[in-house]
C-alpha positions in Angstrom: 0.0 0.0 0.0 1.4 3.4 -1.0 0.6 5.1 2.3 2.6 2.5 4.2 5.5 2.9 1.8 5.4 6.7 2.3 5.5 6.2 6.1 8.4 3.8 5.9 10.4 5.9 3.4 10.0 9.1 5.5 10.7 7.2 8.7 14.0 6.1 7.2 14.7 9.6 6.1 14.0 10.9 9.6 16.0 8.1 11.2 19.2 8.4 9.2 19.4 12.2 8.7 21.4 14.3 11.1 21.8 18.0 11.1 18.3 19.2 10.3 16.3 19.7 7.2 19.0 20.9 4.9 21.1 17.9 5.8 18.2 15.7 4.9 17.9 17.0 1.4 20.2 14.5 -0.3 18.4 11.6 1.3 15.0 13.0 0.5 16.1 13.6 -3.1 17.5 10.1 -3.4 14.3 8.5 -2.0 11.6 10.5 -3.7 13.2 11.4 -7.0 15.6 8.5 -7.8 14.4 5.4 -5.9 10.6 5.9 -5.9 10.2 8.4 -8.7 7.3 10.1 -6.8 8.4 13.5 -8.2 10.8 14.8 -10.8 14.1 16.6 -10.1 12.5 19.9 -11.2 9.6 19.4 -8.9 12.0 18.6 -6.1 13.9 21.8 -6.7 10.7 23.8 -6.7 9.6 22.0 -3.5 12.8 23.1 -1.8 12.1 26.7 -2.7 8.5 26.5 -1.5 9.5 24.7 1.7 12.0 27.4 2.5 9.4 30.2 2.2 6.7 28.5 4.1 6.6 28.2 7.9 7.9 25.0 9.5 10.8 22.7 9.1 11.8 21.8 5.6 11.7 18.1 6.2 8.1 18.2 7.5 7.0 20.5 4.6 8.6 18.2 2.1 7.1 15.1 3.6 3.6 16.7 3.7 3.9 17.9 0.1 5.2 14.7 -1.3 2.7 12.6 0.7 -0.2 14.7 -0.4 0.9 14.7 -4.0 1.4 11.0 -4.0 -1.5 9.7 -1.9 -3.7 12.6 -0.8 -4.5 13.6 2.8 -3.7 10.1 4.2 -0.3 10.2 2.4 0.5 13.6 3.7 -0.4 12.6 7.3 1.6 9.3 7.1 4.7 10.8 5.4 4.7 13.6 8.0 4.3 11.2 10.9 7.0 9.0 9.4 9.6 11.8 9.2 8.9 13.1 12.8 8.6 9.8 14.7 12.3 8.9 14.7 13.2 12.4 16.1 10.7 12.0 18.9 12.0 8.6 19.8 15.7 9.6 19.5 15.3 12.9 21.4 13.5 11.1 24.2 16.3 8.5 24.6 19.2 10.8 24.0 18.0 13.6 26.3 18.2 11.2 29.2 21.6 9.8 28.2 23.1 13.2 27.5 22.0 14.7 30.7 23.8 11.9 32.6 26.9 12.0 30.5 27.4 15.8 30.3 31.1 16.7 30.0 32.1 13.2 28.9 35.0 13.5 26.4 33.8 10.6 24.2 30.3 12.2 23.9 31.8 15.5 23.0 33.9 13.8 20.3 30.8 12.1 18.8 28.9 15.4 18.8 31.8 17.2 17.0 31.8 14.5 14.3 28.0 14.7 13.9 28.4 18.5 13.4 30.9 17.8 10.6 28.6 15.2 9.0 25.7 17.8 9.0 27.9 20.4 7.3 28.9 17.9 4.7 25.3 17.0 4.0 24.3 20.6 3.8 27.1 21.2 1.3 25.8 18.2 -0.7 22.3 19.7 -0.7 23.7 23.0 -2.1 25.4 21.1 -4.9 22.2 19.2 -5.7 20.4 22.5 -6.2 23.1 24.5 -7.9 22.3 23.0 -11.4 19.0 24.9 -11.3 20.4 28.3 -10.5 23.5 28.3 -12.6 21.7 28.3 -15.9 21.3 32.1 -15.8 23.4 35.1 -14.9 20.6 36.8 -13.1 20.2 33.7 -10.8 23.9 33.7 -10.1 23.9 37.4 -9.3 20.9 37.1 -7.0 22.7 34.2 -5.2 25.9 36.2 -4.7 24.0 39.3 -3.5 21.9 37.3 -1.0 24.9 35.3 0.2 26.9 38.6 0.8 23.9 40.4 2.4 23.2 37.5 4.7 26.8 36.5 5.6 28.5 39.9 5.8 25.8 42.5 6.2 23.5 40.3 8.4 20.4 41.4 6.6 17.2 39.9 8.0 16.4 36.7 6.1 12.8 37.7 5.7 13.8 40.8 3.8 16.2 38.8 1.6 13.4 36.3 0.8 11.0 39.0 -0.1 13.5 41.0 -2.2 14.7 37.8 -3.9 11.2 36.8 -4.8 10.6 40.3 -6.2 13.8 40.1 -8.2 12.9 36.7 -9.5 9.5 38.0 -10.6 10.9 41.1 -12.3 14.1 39.8 -13.9 13.9 36.0 -14.4 
């Protein structure tokens, strides 16, 4: 049954993704575009853009969208439940363990490695999406300006999103 497959797929994504929504993108892309072919690469890229501009975590927004598109309301519910269930279980277990092991050098080492894993996955997600934005000079210019404004000038992300949307509407 498709709804069960959605739940299992997103449970696996939730279980094996560390570092938040952006770090999940390569695994989501592999599962929903390549393995199951529920959406196309172009739709996946659009989904990322939509998920970034709507409230809520990107993984939950993605799961809900893909579940709904694939199997309606029940698919949206089960895909969303699948992606959040591992986090609920893991956080419940780890919060107890971490509070007891606070200051342990081995735990600190593991946490450092997991941070590096998350950075690597986020970089992979950026490379996955780069093919869609490098096909025009205006997209590249908007990317550079937003990166600079965010990183160096610390411009509010909401303002950058609104201005980028307006620029995309006017120039692309």
